[in-house]
PyMOL Python script that loads the backbone (N, CA, C, O; Angstrom):
from pymol import cmd

cmd.read_pdbstr("""\
ATOM      1  N   UNK A   1       1.114  -1.347  -0.126  1.00  0.00           N
ATOM      2  CA  UNK A   1       0.073  -0.018   0.217  1.00  0.00           C
ATOM      3  C   UNK A   1       0.926   1.176  -0.156  1.00  0.00           C
ATOM      4  O   UNK A   1       2.142   1.113   0.021  1.00  0.00           O
ATOM      5  N   UNK A   2       0.370   2.246  -0.655  1.00  0.00           N
ATOM      6  CA  UNK A   2       1.447   3.273  -0.981  1.00  0.00           C
ATOM      7  C   UNK A   2       0.767   4.308  -0.141  1.00  0.00           C
ATOM      8  O   UNK A   2      -0.360   4.706  -0.434  1.00  0.00           O
ATOM      9  N   UNK A   3       1.637   4.892   1.227  1.00  0.00           N
ATOM     10  CA  UNK A   3       1.400   5.392   2.257  1.00  0.00           C
ATOM     11  C   UNK A   3       1.832   7.119   2.078  1.00  0.00           C
ATOM     12  O   UNK A   3       2.232   7.691   3.092  1.00  0.00           O
ATOM     13  N   UNK A   4       1.752   7.768   0.995  1.00  0.00           N
ATOM     14  CA  UNK A   4       2.325   9.036   0.501  1.00  0.00           C
ATOM     15  C   UNK A   4       0.901   9.818   0.795  1.00  0.00           C
ATOM     16  O   UNK A   4      -0.226   9.457   0.456  1.00  0.00           O
ATOM     17  N   UNK A   5       1.250  10.876   1.450  1.00  0.00           N
ATOM     18  CA  UNK A   5       0.176  11.754   1.643  1.00  0.00           C
ATOM     19  C   UNK A   5      -0.456  12.309   0.549  1.00  0.00           C
ATOM     20  O   UNK A   5       0.440  12.611  -0.240  1.00  0.00           O
ATOM     21  N   UNK A   6      -1.500  12.592   0.106  1.00  0.00           N
ATOM     22  CA  UNK A   6      -2.134  12.833  -1.044  1.00  0.00           C
ATOM     23  C   UNK A   6      -3.356  14.296  -0.305  1.00  0.00           C
ATOM     24  O   UNK A   6      -4.367  14.220   0.394  1.00  0.00           O
ATOM     25  N   UNK A   7      -2.656  15.401  -0.859  1.00  0.00           N
ATOM     26  CA  UNK A   7      -3.490  16.598  -0.224  1.00  0.00           C
ATOM     27  C   UNK A   7      -4.750  16.492  -0.729  1.00  0.00           C
ATOM     28  O   UNK A   7      -5.072  15.727  -1.639  1.00  0.00           O
ATOM     29  N   UNK A   8      -5.544  17.327  -0.094  1.00  0.00           N
ATOM     30  CA  UNK A   8      -7.209  17.675  -0.317  1.00  0.00           C
ATOM     31  C   UNK A   8      -7.009  18.588  -1.244  1.00  0.00           C
ATOM     32  O   UNK A   8      -5.990  19.274  -1.177  1.00  0.00           O
ATOM     33  N   UNK A   9      -8.135  18.813  -2.504  1.00  0.00           N
ATOM     34  CA  UNK A   9      -8.266  19.950  -3.270  1.00  0.00           C
ATOM     35  C   UNK A   9      -8.784  21.501  -1.916  1.00  0.00           C
ATOM     36  O   UNK A   9      -9.521  21.605  -0.936  1.00  0.00           O
ATOM     37  N   UNK A  10      -7.892  22.352  -2.659  1.00  0.00           N
ATOM     38  CA  UNK A  10      -8.292  23.496  -1.433  1.00  0.00           C
ATOM     39  C   UNK A  10      -9.621  24.026  -1.080  1.00  0.00           C
ATOM     40  O   UNK A  10      -9.906  24.644  -0.054  1.00  0.00           O
ATOM     41  N   UNK A  11     -10.687  23.589  -2.422  1.00  0.00           N
ATOM     42  CA  UNK A  11     -11.932  23.701  -1.731  1.00  0.00           C
ATOM     43  C   UNK A  11     -12.791  22.840  -0.982  1.00  0.00           C
ATOM     44  O   UNK A  11     -13.865  23.112  -0.445  1.00  0.00           O
ATOM     45  N   UNK A  12     -12.106  21.661  -1.028  1.00  0.00           N
ATOM     46  CA  UNK A  12     -12.757  20.784  -0.080  1.00  0.00           C
ATOM     47  C   UNK A  12     -12.133  20.819   1.098  1.00  0.00           C
ATOM     48  O   UNK A  12     -12.780  20.304   2.010  1.00  0.00           O
ATOM     49  N   UNK A  13     -11.038  21.277   1.395  1.00  0.00           N
ATOM     50  CA  UNK A  13     -10.484  22.067   2.874  1.00  0.00           C
ATOM     51  C   UNK A  13     -11.379  23.253   3.179  1.00  0.00           C
ATOM     52  O   UNK A  13     -11.559  23.301   4.396  1.00  0.00           O
ATOM     53  N   UNK A  14     -11.976  24.177   2.572  1.00  0.00           N
ATOM     54  CA  UNK A  14     -12.563  24.957   3.534  1.00  0.00           C
ATOM     55  C   UNK A  14     -13.986  24.526   4.074  1.00  0.00           C
ATOM     56  O   UNK A  14     -14.659  25.294   4.761  1.00  0.00           O
ATOM     57  N   UNK A  15     -14.453  23.124   3.690  1.00  0.00           N
ATOM     58  CA  UNK A  15     -15.244  22.485   4.632  1.00  0.00           C
ATOM     59  C   UNK A  15     -15.061  22.148   5.985  1.00  0.00           C
ATOM     60  O   UNK A  15     -15.772  22.225   6.987  1.00  0.00           O
ATOM     61  N   UNK A  16     -14.079  21.808   5.782  1.00  0.00           N
ATOM     62  CA  UNK A  16     -13.163  21.255   7.277  1.00  0.00           C
ATOM     63  C   UNK A  16     -13.192  22.581   7.948  1.00  0.00           C
ATOM     64  O   UNK A  16     -13.826  22.620   9.003  1.00  0.00           O
ATOM     65  N   UNK A  17     -12.618  23.688   7.531  1.00  0.00           N
ATOM     66  CA  UNK A  17     -12.233  24.811   8.253  1.00  0.00           C
ATOM     67  C   UNK A  17     -13.570  25.510   8.630  1.00  0.00           C
ATOM     68  O   UNK A  17     -13.672  26.305   9.564  1.00  0.00           O
ATOM     69  N   UNK A  18     -14.539  25.150   7.845  1.00  0.00           N
ATOM     70  CA  UNK A  18     -15.987  25.917   8.595  1.00  0.00           C
ATOM     71  C   UNK A  18     -16.279  24.933   9.768  1.00  0.00           C
ATOM     72  O   UNK A  18     -16.410  25.369  10.912  1.00  0.00           O
ATOM     73  N   UNK A  19     -16.411  23.206   9.398  1.00  0.00           N
ATOM     74  CA  UNK A  19     -17.053  22.558  10.467  1.00  0.00           C
ATOM     75  C   UNK A  19     -15.922  23.087  11.738  1.00  0.00           C
ATOM     76  O   UNK A  19     -16.447  23.881  12.519  1.00  0.00           O
ATOM     77  N   UNK A  20     -14.861  22.843  11.955  1.00  0.00           N
ATOM     78  CA  UNK A  20     -13.831  23.412  12.931  1.00  0.00           C
ATOM     79  C   UNK A  20     -14.192  24.909  13.345  1.00  0.00           C
ATOM     80  O   UNK A  20     -13.928  25.141  14.525  1.00  0.00           O
ATOM     81  N   UNK A  21     -14.596  25.699  12.817  1.00  0.00           N
ATOM     82  CA  UNK A  21     -14.446  27.213  13.289  1.00  0.00           C
ATOM     83  C   UNK A  21     -16.125  27.023  14.217  1.00  0.00           C
ATOM     84  O   UNK A  21     -16.268  27.543  15.324  1.00  0.00           O
ATOM     85  N   UNK A  22     -17.187  26.263  13.580  1.00  0.00           N
ATOM     86  CA  UNK A  22     -18.268  26.432  14.414  1.00  0.00           C
ATOM     87  C   UNK A  22     -18.942  25.357  15.074  1.00  0.00           C
ATOM     88  O   UNK A  22     -20.137  25.199  15.321  1.00  0.00           O
ATOM     89  N   UNK A  23     -17.494  24.332  15.415  1.00  0.00           N
ATOM     90  CA  UNK A  23     -17.210  22.978  16.253  1.00  0.00           C
ATOM     91  C   UNK A  23     -18.564  22.142  15.755  1.00  0.00           C
ATOM     92  O   UNK A  23     -19.319  21.628  16.581  1.00  0.00           O
ATOM     93  N   UNK A  24     -18.766  22.070  14.474  1.00  0.00           N
ATOM     94  CA  UNK A  24     -19.663  21.107  14.044  1.00  0.00           C
ATOM     95  C   UNK A  24     -19.080  19.569  14.814  1.00  0.00           C
ATOM     96  O   UNK A  24     -17.971  19.153  15.150  1.00  0.00           O
ATOM     97  N   UNK A  25     -20.329  19.089  14.860  1.00  0.00           N
ATOM     98  CA  UNK A  25     -20.488  17.711  15.417  1.00  0.00           C
ATOM     99  C   UNK A  25     -20.748  16.906  13.988  1.00  0.00           C
ATOM    100  O   UNK A  25     -21.878  16.945  13.500  1.00  0.00           O
ATOM    101  N   UNK A  26     -20.020  16.408  13.536  1.00  0.00           N
ATOM    102  CA  UNK A  26     -19.372  15.074  11.862  1.00  0.00           C
ATOM    103  C   UNK A  26     -19.900  13.644  12.131  1.00  0.00           C
ATOM    104  O   UNK A  26     -19.881  12.978  13.166  1.00  0.00           O
ATOM    105  N   UNK A  27     -20.365  13.375  10.923  1.00  0.00           N
ATOM    106  CA  UNK A  27     -20.296  11.961  10.868  1.00  0.00           C
ATOM    107  C   UNK A  27     -19.268  11.872   9.610  1.00  0.00           C
ATOM    108  O   UNK A  27     -19.370  12.342   8.477  1.00  0.00           O
ATOM    109  N   UNK A  28     -18.363  11.192  10.145  1.00  0.00           N
ATOM    110  CA  UNK A  28     -17.085  11.417   9.353  1.00  0.00           C
ATOM    111  C   UNK A  28     -17.211   9.764   9.064  1.00  0.00           C
ATOM    112  O   UNK A  28     -17.698   8.993   9.891  1.00  0.00           O
ATOM    113  N   UNK A  29     -16.619   9.290   7.571  1.00  0.00           N
ATOM    114  CA  UNK A  29     -16.682   8.123   7.022  1.00  0.00           C
ATOM    115  C   UNK A  29     -15.329   7.848   6.397  1.00  0.00           C
ATOM    116  O   UNK A  29     -14.881   8.596   5.527  1.00  0.00           O
ATOM    117  N   UNK A  30     -14.672   6.778   6.833  1.00  0.00           N
ATOM    118  CA  UNK A  30     -13.012   6.954   6.827  1.00  0.00           C
ATOM    119  C   UNK A  30     -13.189   5.962   5.269  1.00  0.00           C
ATOM    120  O   UNK A  30     -14.170   5.348   4.850  1.00  0.00           O
ATOM    121  N   UNK A  31     -12.001   6.105   4.766  1.00  0.00           N
ATOM    122  CA  UNK A  31     -11.779   5.212   3.411  1.00  0.00           C
ATOM    123  C   UNK A  31     -11.825   3.740   3.430  1.00  0.00           C
ATOM    124  O   UNK A  31     -12.087   2.952   2.522  1.00  0.00           O
ATOM    125  N   UNK A  32     -11.464   3.512   4.854  1.00  0.00           N
ATOM    126  CA  UNK A  32     -11.864   1.647   5.292  1.00  0.00           C
ATOM    127  C   UNK A  32     -12.980   1.457   5.719  1.00  0.00           C
ATOM    128  O   UNK A  32     -13.181   0.536   6.511  1.00  0.00           O
ATOM    129  N   UNK A  33     -13.928   2.240   5.320  1.00  0.00           N
ATOM    130  CA  UNK A  33     -15.527   1.959   5.756  1.00  0.00           C
ATOM    131  C   UNK A  33     -15.645   1.921   7.422  1.00  0.00           C
ATOM    132  O   UNK A  33     -16.642   1.279   7.755  1.00  0.00           O
ATOM    133  N   UNK A  34     -14.958   2.393   8.445  1.00  0.00           N
ATOM    134  CA  UNK A  34     -15.444   3.025   9.540  1.00  0.00           C
ATOM    135  C   UNK A  34     -16.030   4.488   9.629  1.00  0.00           C
ATOM    136  O   UNK A  34     -15.462   5.429   9.075  1.00  0.00           O
ATOM    137  N   UNK A  35     -17.191   4.632  10.351  1.00  0.00           N
ATOM    138  CA  UNK A  35     -17.762   5.961  10.798  1.00  0.00           C
ATOM    139  C   UNK A  35     -17.847   5.961  11.873  1.00  0.00           C
ATOM    140  O   UNK A  35     -18.329   5.086  12.592  1.00  0.00           O
ATOM    141  N   UNK A  36     -17.086   7.599  12.339  1.00  0.00           N
ATOM    142  CA  UNK A  36     -17.228   8.029  13.779  1.00  0.00           C
ATOM    143  C   UNK A  36     -17.823   9.117  13.668  1.00  0.00           C
ATOM    144  O   UNK A  36     -17.758   9.670  12.570  1.00  0.00           O
ATOM    145  N   UNK A  37     -18.571   9.754  14.742  1.00  0.00           N
ATOM    146  CA  UNK A  37     -19.159  10.730  15.353  1.00  0.00           C
ATOM    147  C   UNK A  37     -18.172  11.586  16.317  1.00  0.00           C
ATOM    148  O   UNK A  37     -17.903  11.147  17.436  1.00  0.00           O
ATOM    149  N   UNK A  38     -17.827  12.385  16.019  1.00  0.00           N
ATOM    150  CA  UNK A  38     -17.230  13.403  16.695  1.00  0.00           C
ATOM    151  C   UNK A  38     -17.547  14.875  16.550  1.00  0.00           C
ATOM    152  O   UNK A  38     -18.507  15.155  15.832  1.00  0.00           O
ATOM    153  N   UNK A  39     -16.804  15.960  17.194  1.00  0.00           N
ATOM    154  CA  UNK A  39     -16.938  17.043  17.432  1.00  0.00           C
ATOM    155  C   UNK A  39     -15.273  17.446  16.181  1.00  0.00           C
ATOM    156  O   UNK A  39     -14.172  16.901  16.259  1.00  0.00           O
ATOM    157  N   UNK A  40     -15.663  18.412  15.290  1.00  0.00           N
ATOM    158  CA  UNK A  40     -14.135  19.090  14.662  1.00  0.00           C
ATOM    159  C   UNK A  40     -13.942  20.064  15.418  1.00  0.00           C
ATOM    160  O   UNK A  40     -14.803  20.846  15.820  1.00  0.00           O
ATOM    161  N   UNK A  41     -12.019  20.082  15.821  1.00  0.00           N
ATOM    162  CA  UNK A  41     -11.736  20.606  16.872  1.00  0.00           C
ATOM    163  C   UNK A  41     -11.162  22.009  15.981  1.00  0.00           C
ATOM    164  O   UNK A  41     -11.544  23.179  16.014  1.00  0.00           O
ATOM    165  N   UNK A  42      -9.921  21.234  15.069  1.00  0.00           N
ATOM    166  CA  UNK A  42      -8.987  22.302  14.105  1.00  0.00           C
ATOM    167  C   UNK A  42      -8.441  21.497  13.008  1.00  0.00           C
ATOM    168  O   UNK A  42      -8.631  20.281  13.021  1.00  0.00           O
ATOM    169  N   UNK A  43      -7.855  21.991  12.164  1.00  0.00           N
ATOM    170  CA  UNK A  43      -6.875  21.379  11.486  1.00  0.00           C
ATOM    171  C   UNK A  43      -5.245  21.589  11.708  1.00  0.00           C
ATOM    172  O   UNK A  43      -4.916  22.509  12.457  1.00  0.00           O
ATOM    173  N   UNK A  44      -4.402  20.935  11.209  1.00  0.00           N
ATOM    174  CA  UNK A  44      -3.049  20.505  11.649  1.00  0.00           C
ATOM    175  C   UNK A  44      -2.263  20.497  10.350  1.00  0.00           C
ATOM    176  O   UNK A  44      -2.788  20.072   9.321  1.00  0.00           O
ATOM    177  N   UNK A  45      -0.967  20.976  10.374  1.00  0.00           N
ATOM    178  CA  UNK A  45      -0.293  20.382   9.117  1.00  0.00           C
ATOM    179  C   UNK A  45       0.967  20.208  10.025  1.00  0.00           C
ATOM    180  O   UNK A  45       1.225  20.980  10.948  1.00  0.00           O
ATOM    181  N   UNK A  46       1.838  18.969   9.634  1.00  0.00           N
ATOM    182  CA  UNK A  46       3.035  18.488  10.399  1.00  0.00           C
ATOM    183  C   UNK A  46       4.229  19.220   9.046  1.00  0.00           C
ATOM    184  O   UNK A  46       4.035  19.737   7.945  1.00  0.00           O
ATOM    185  N   UNK A  47       5.179  18.977   9.683  1.00  0.00           N
ATOM    186  CA  UNK A  47       6.557  19.572   9.062  1.00  0.00           C
ATOM    187  C   UNK A  47       6.922  18.621   7.620  1.00  0.00           C
ATOM    188  O   UNK A  47       7.799  18.801   6.774  1.00  0.00           O
ATOM    189  N   UNK A  48       6.094  17.782   7.706  1.00  0.00           N
ATOM    190  CA  UNK A  48       6.202  16.900   6.401  1.00  0.00           C
ATOM    191  C   UNK A  48       4.989  17.321   5.375  1.00  0.00           C
ATOM    192  O   UNK A  48       4.865  16.668   4.339  1.00  0.00           O
ATOM    193  N   UNK A  49       4.216  18.261   5.619  1.00  0.00           N
ATOM    194  CA  UNK A  49       3.407  18.679   5.142  1.00  0.00           C
ATOM    195  C   UNK A  49       2.048  17.525   4.870  1.00  0.00           C
ATOM    196  O   UNK A  49       1.458  17.420   3.796  1.00  0.00           O
ATOM    197  N   UNK A  50       1.797  16.864   5.901  1.00  0.00           N
ATOM    198  CA  UNK A  50       0.420  16.035   6.290  1.00  0.00           C
ATOM    199  C   UNK A  50      -0.101  16.820   6.346  1.00  0.00           C
ATOM    200  O   UNK A  50       0.483  17.889   6.168  1.00  0.00           O
ATOM    201  N   UNK A  51      -1.431  16.819   6.608  1.00  0.00           N
ATOM    202  CA  UNK A  51      -2.791  17.305   7.377  1.00  0.00           C
ATOM    203  C   UNK A  51      -3.543  16.431   7.453  1.00  0.00           C
ATOM    204  O   UNK A  51      -3.837  15.556   6.638  1.00  0.00           O
ATOM    205  N   UNK A  52      -4.027  16.713   8.840  1.00  0.00           N
ATOM    206  CA  UNK A  52      -4.783  16.555   9.796  1.00  0.00           C
ATOM    207  C   UNK A  52      -5.937  17.169  10.283  1.00  0.00           C
ATOM    208  O   UNK A  52      -5.866  18.326  10.697  1.00  0.00           O
ATOM    209  N   UNK A  53      -7.279  16.385  10.294  1.00  0.00           N
ATOM    210  CA  UNK A  53      -8.579  17.150  11.422  1.00  0.00           C
ATOM    211  C   UNK A  53      -8.196  16.493  12.690  1.00  0.00           C
ATOM    212  O   UNK A  53      -7.871  15.309  12.775  1.00  0.00           O
ATOM    213  N   UNK A  54      -8.257  17.352  13.691  1.00  0.00           N
ATOM    214  CA  UNK A  54      -8.058  17.040  15.077  1.00  0.00           C
ATOM    215  C   UNK A  54      -9.537  17.095  15.658  1.00  0.00           C
ATOM    216  O   UNK A  54     -10.108  18.185  15.701  1.00  0.00           O
ATOM    217  N   UNK A  55     -10.235  15.819  16.153  1.00  0.00           N
ATOM    218  CA  UNK A  55     -11.524  15.855  16.462  1.00  0.00           C
ATOM    219  C   UNK A  55     -11.274  15.189  17.957  1.00  0.00           C
ATOM    220  O   UNK A  55     -10.234  14.866  18.530  1.00  0.00           O
ATOM    221  N   UNK A  56     -12.573  15.125  18.322  1.00  0.00           N
ATOM    222  CA  UNK A  56     -12.851  15.084  19.437  1.00  0.00           C
ATOM    223  C   UNK A  56     -14.189  13.934  19.906  1.00  0.00           C
ATOM    224  O   UNK A  56     -15.290  14.298  19.494  1.00  0.00           O
ATOM    225  N   UNK A  57     -14.174  12.693  20.663  1.00  0.00           N
ATOM    226  CA  UNK A  57     -15.629  11.848  20.996  1.00  0.00           C
ATOM    227  C   UNK A  57     -15.309  11.770  22.592  1.00  0.00           C
ATOM    228  O   UNK A  57     -14.521  12.380  23.315  1.00  0.00           O
ATOM    229  N   UNK A  58     -16.327  10.688  22.829  1.00  0.00           N
ATOM    230  CA  UNK A  58     -16.412  10.695  24.272  1.00  0.00           C
ATOM    231  C   UNK A  58     -15.031   9.682  24.779  1.00  0.00           C
ATOM    232  O   UNK A  58     -14.891   9.501  25.988  1.00  0.00           O
ATOM    233  N   UNK A  59     -14.216   9.159  23.976  1.00  0.00           N
ATOM    234  CA  UNK A  59     -13.046   8.525  24.539  1.00  0.00           C
ATOM    235  C   UNK A  59     -11.751   9.582  24.356  1.00  0.00           C
ATOM    236  O   UNK A  59     -10.637   9.096  24.554  1.00  0.00           O
ATOM    237  N   UNK A  60     -11.841  11.013  23.985  1.00  0.00           N
ATOM    238  CA  UNK A  60     -11.054  12.238  23.726  1.00  0.00           C
ATOM    239  C   UNK A  60     -10.579  12.624  22.577  1.00  0.00           C
ATOM    240  O   UNK A  60     -11.307  12.313  21.634  1.00  0.00           O
ATOM    241  N   UNK A  61      -9.594  13.206  22.295  1.00  0.00           N
ATOM    242  CA  UNK A  61      -9.099  13.964  20.808  1.00  0.00           C
ATOM    243  C   UNK A  61      -8.094  12.776  20.062  1.00  0.00           C
ATOM    244  O   UNK A  61      -7.259  12.012  20.547  1.00  0.00           O
ATOM    245  N   UNK A  62      -8.430  12.923  19.079  1.00  0.00           N
ATOM    246  CA  UNK A  62      -7.259  12.110  18.112  1.00  0.00           C
ATOM    247  C   UNK A  62      -7.154  12.819  16.945  1.00  0.00           C
ATOM    248  O   UNK A  62      -7.903  13.796  16.964  1.00  0.00           O
ATOM    249  N   UNK A  63      -6.465  12.699  15.851  1.00  0.00           N
ATOM    250  CA  UNK A  63      -6.072  13.077  14.608  1.00  0.00           C
ATOM    251  C   UNK A  63      -6.378  12.363  13.846  1.00  0.00           C
ATOM    252  O   UNK A  63      -6.246  11.153  14.031  1.00  0.00           O
ATOM    253  N   UNK A  64      -6.979  12.960  12.542  1.00  0.00           N
ATOM    254  CA  UNK A  64      -7.383  12.003  11.369  1.00  0.00           C
ATOM    255  C   UNK A  64      -7.061  12.491  10.142  1.00  0.00           C
ATOM    256  O   UNK A  64      -7.669  13.292   9.431  1.00  0.00           O
ATOM    257  N   UNK A  65      -5.620  11.686   9.907  1.00  0.00           N
ATOM    258  CA  UNK A  65      -4.955  12.023   8.245  1.00  0.00           C
ATOM    259  C   UNK A  65      -6.039  12.350   7.012  1.00  0.00           C
ATOM    260  O   UNK A  65      -6.627  11.449   6.413  1.00  0.00           O
ATOM    261  N   UNK A  66      -6.194  13.601   6.758  1.00  0.00           N
ATOM    262  CA  UNK A  66      -7.116  14.030   5.914  1.00  0.00           C
ATOM    263  C   UNK A  66      -7.097  13.215   4.281  1.00  0.00           C
ATOM    264  O   UNK A  66      -7.957  13.604   3.491  1.00  0.00           O
ATOM    265  N   UNK A  67      -6.372  12.391   3.931  1.00  0.00           N
ATOM    266  CA  UNK A  67      -6.575  11.767   2.414  1.00  0.00           C
ATOM    267  C   UNK A  67      -7.311  10.248   2.912  1.00  0.00           C
ATOM    268  O   UNK A  67      -7.727   9.311   2.231  1.00  0.00           O
ATOM    269  N   UNK A  68      -7.267  10.463   4.417  1.00  0.00           N
ATOM    270  CA  UNK A  68      -7.666   9.056   4.980  1.00  0.00           C
ATOM    271  C   UNK A  68      -9.571   9.093   4.759  1.00  0.00           C
ATOM    272  O   UNK A  68     -10.200   8.054   4.558  1.00  0.00           O
ATOM    273  N   UNK A  69     -10.257  10.505   4.851  1.00  0.00           N
ATOM    274  CA  UNK A  69     -11.562  10.884   5.069  1.00  0.00           C
ATOM    275  C   UNK A  69     -11.912  10.713   3.651  1.00  0.00           C
ATOM    276  O   UNK A  69     -11.472  11.298   2.662  1.00  0.00           O
ATOM    277  N   UNK A  70     -13.025   9.546   3.792  1.00  0.00           N
ATOM    278  CA  UNK A  70     -13.910   9.602   2.380  1.00  0.00           C
ATOM    279  C   UNK A  70     -14.870  10.938   2.513  1.00  0.00           C
ATOM    280  O   UNK A  70     -14.723  11.804   1.651  1.00  0.00           O
ATOM    281  N   UNK A  71     -15.725  11.118   3.423  1.00  0.00           N
ATOM    282  CA  UNK A  71     -16.947  12.130   3.497  1.00  0.00           C
ATOM    283  C   UNK A  71     -17.126  12.933   4.533  1.00  0.00           C
ATOM    284  O   UNK A  71     -16.041  12.788   5.096  1.00  0.00           O
ATOM    285  N   UNK A  72     -17.653  13.587   5.106  1.00  0.00           N
ATOM    286  CA  UNK A  72     -17.930  14.497   6.433  1.00  0.00           C
ATOM    287  C   UNK A  72     -19.458  14.824   6.076  1.00  0.00           C
ATOM    288  O   UNK A  72     -19.829  15.299   5.003  1.00  0.00           O
ATOM    289  N   UNK A  73     -20.325  14.472   7.218  1.00  0.00           N
ATOM    290  CA  UNK A  73     -21.484  14.735   7.124  1.00  0.00           C
ATOM    291  C   UNK A  73     -22.005  15.752   8.154  1.00  0.00           C
ATOM    292  O   UNK A  73     -21.877  15.054   9.160  1.00  0.00           O
ATOM    293  N   UNK A  74     -22.502  16.911   8.596  1.00  0.00           N
ATOM    294  CA  UNK A  74     -22.545  17.573   9.755  1.00  0.00           C
ATOM    295  C   UNK A  74     -23.964  17.119  10.321  1.00  0.00           C
ATOM    296  O   UNK A  74     -25.014  16.924   9.708  1.00  0.00           O
ATOM    297  N   UNK A  75     -23.662  17.005  11.743  1.00  0.00           N
ATOM    298  CA  UNK A  75     -25.075  16.747  12.603  1.00  0.00           C
ATOM    299  C   UNK A  75     -25.702  17.547  13.337  1.00  0.00           C
ATOM    300  O   UNK A  75     -26.659  17.447  14.105  1.00  0.00           O
ATOM    301  N   UNK A  76     -24.842  18.598  12.903  1.00  0.00           N
ATOM    302  CA  UNK A  76     -25.187  20.193  13.377  1.00  0.00           C
ATOM    303  C   UNK A  76     -26.502  20.487  12.962  1.00  0.00           C
ATOM    304  O   UNK A  76     -26.739  20.189  11.791  1.00  0.00           O
ATOM    305  N   UNK A  77     -27.821  21.212  13.894  1.00  0.00           N
ATOM    306  CA  UNK A  77     -28.555  21.423  13.141  1.00  0.00           C
ATOM    307  C   UNK A  77     -28.499  22.634  12.588  1.00  0.00           C
ATOM    308  O   UNK A  77     -28.050  23.475  13.368  1.00  0.00           O
ATOM    309  N   UNK A  78     -28.828  23.094  11.383  1.00  0.00           N
ATOM    310  CA  UNK A  78     -28.222  24.667  10.534  1.00  0.00           C
ATOM    311  C   UNK A  78     -27.128  24.581   9.991  1.00  0.00           C
ATOM    312  O   UNK A  78     -26.736  25.534   9.317  1.00  0.00           O
ATOM    313  N   UNK A  79     -26.208  23.232  10.157  1.00  0.00           N
ATOM    314  CA  UNK A  79     -25.393  23.505   9.444  1.00  0.00           C
ATOM    315  C   UNK A  79     -25.009  24.422   8.068  1.00  0.00           C
ATOM    316  O   UNK A  79     -25.941  24.693   7.311  1.00  0.00           O
ATOM    317  N   UNK A  80     -23.803  24.847   7.776  1.00  0.00           N
ATOM    318  CA  UNK A  80     -23.979  25.492   6.501  1.00  0.00           C
ATOM    319  C   UNK A  80     -23.909  24.829   4.986  1.00  0.00           C
ATOM    320  O   UNK A  80     -24.142  25.316   3.880  1.00  0.00           O
ATOM    321  N   UNK A  81     -23.496  23.529   5.400  1.00  0.00           N
ATOM    322  CA  UNK A  81     -23.625  22.289   4.193  1.00  0.00           C
ATOM    323  C   UNK A  81     -24.030  20.991   4.675  1.00  0.00           C
ATOM    324  O   UNK A  81     -24.212  20.677   5.851  1.00  0.00           O
ATOM    325  N   UNK A  82     -24.175  20.136   3.460  1.00  0.00           N
ATOM    326  CA  UNK A  82     -24.492  18.841   3.781  1.00  0.00           C
ATOM    327  C   UNK A  82     -23.075  17.802   3.559  1.00  0.00           C
ATOM    328  O   UNK A  82     -21.872  18.065   3.556  1.00  0.00           O
ATOM    329  N   UNK A  83     -23.649  16.836   3.424  1.00  0.00           N
ATOM    330  CA  UNK A  83     -22.591  15.605   3.046  1.00  0.00           C
ATOM    331  C   UNK A  83     -21.702  16.264   2.200  1.00  0.00           C
ATOM    332  O   UNK A  83     -22.158  16.969   1.300  1.00  0.00           O
ATOM    333  N   UNK A  84     -20.315  16.121   2.380  1.00  0.00           N
ATOM    334  CA  UNK A  84     -19.425  16.396   1.427  1.00  0.00           C
ATOM    335  C   UNK A  84     -18.221  15.336   1.222  1.00  0.00           C
ATOM    336  O   UNK A  84     -17.395  15.172   2.120  1.00  0.00           O
ATOM    337  N   UNK A  85     -18.165  14.738   0.199  1.00  0.00           N
ATOM    338  CA  UNK A  85     -17.185  13.888  -0.329  1.00  0.00           C
ATOM    339  C   UNK A  85     -15.817  14.364  -0.469  1.00  0.00           C
ATOM    340  O   UNK A  85     -15.512  15.143  -1.372  1.00  0.00           O
ATOM    341  N   UNK A  86     -14.977  13.928   0.388  1.00  0.00           N
ATOM    342  CA  UNK A  86     -13.380  14.226   0.332  1.00  0.00           C
ATOM    343  C   UNK A  86     -12.910  13.649  -0.764  1.00  0.00           C
ATOM    344  O   UNK A  86     -12.706  14.331  -1.769  1.00  0.00           O
ATOM    345  N   UNK A  87     -12.649  12.207  -0.737  1.00  0.00           N
ATOM    346  CA  UNK A  87     -11.936  11.479  -1.605  1.00  0.00           C
ATOM    347  C   UNK A  87     -12.655  10.433  -2.368  1.00  0.00           C
ATOM    348  O   UNK A  87     -13.816  10.218  -2.020  1.00  0.00           O
ATOM    349  N   UNK A  88     -12.193   9.792  -3.285  1.00  0.00           N
ATOM    350  CA  UNK A  88     -12.526   8.883  -4.002  1.00  0.00           C
ATOM    351  C   UNK A  88     -12.479   7.567  -3.301  1.00  0.00           C
ATOM    352  O   UNK A  88     -11.677   7.632  -2.369  1.00  0.00           O
ATOM    353  N   UNK A  89     -13.051   6.383  -3.409  1.00  0.00           N
ATOM    354  CA  UNK A  89     -12.575   5.208  -3.107  1.00  0.00           C
ATOM    355  C   UNK A  89     -14.213   4.520  -1.598  1.00  0.00           C
ATOM    356  O   UNK A  89     -15.416   4.598  -1.349  1.00  0.00           O
ATOM    357  N   UNK A  90     -13.271   4.099  -1.263  1.00  0.00           N
ATOM    358  CA  UNK A  90     -14.268   3.588   0.199  1.00  0.00           C
ATOM    359  C   UNK A  90     -15.026   1.994  -0.067  1.00  0.00           C
ATOM    360  O   UNK A  90     -14.503   1.082  -0.708  1.00  0.00           O
ATOM    361  N   UNK A  91     -16.288   1.949   0.559  1.00  0.00           N
ATOM    362  CA  UNK A  91     -16.505   0.453   0.493  1.00  0.00           C
ATOM    363  C   UNK A  91     -17.496   0.222  -0.624  1.00  0.00           C
ATOM    364  O   UNK A  91     -17.858  -0.921  -0.901  1.00  0.00           O
TER     365      UNK A  91
END
""", "prot")
cmd.dss("prot")
cmd.show_as("cartoon", "prot")
cmd.util.cbc("prot")
cmd.orient("prot")
């Protein structure tokens, strides 16, 4: 498996920033088929230019690498967007 980071398109990254700004509760679908319900906190970029979404759930905070996210769906009422597909793939 190729583990090189593949950056998201800038227009898709904007949805993540909006979710973090408003602390949306999100349903996140991962490329491996797992689904999470988390609160969006912030985005992070490492020195090696990998980008992550920092989220929180009942178990605590965790980082999700952006190129491993299939889609996000806001669960917060009145959110400014609906389901957004971030990557190709999935189940």
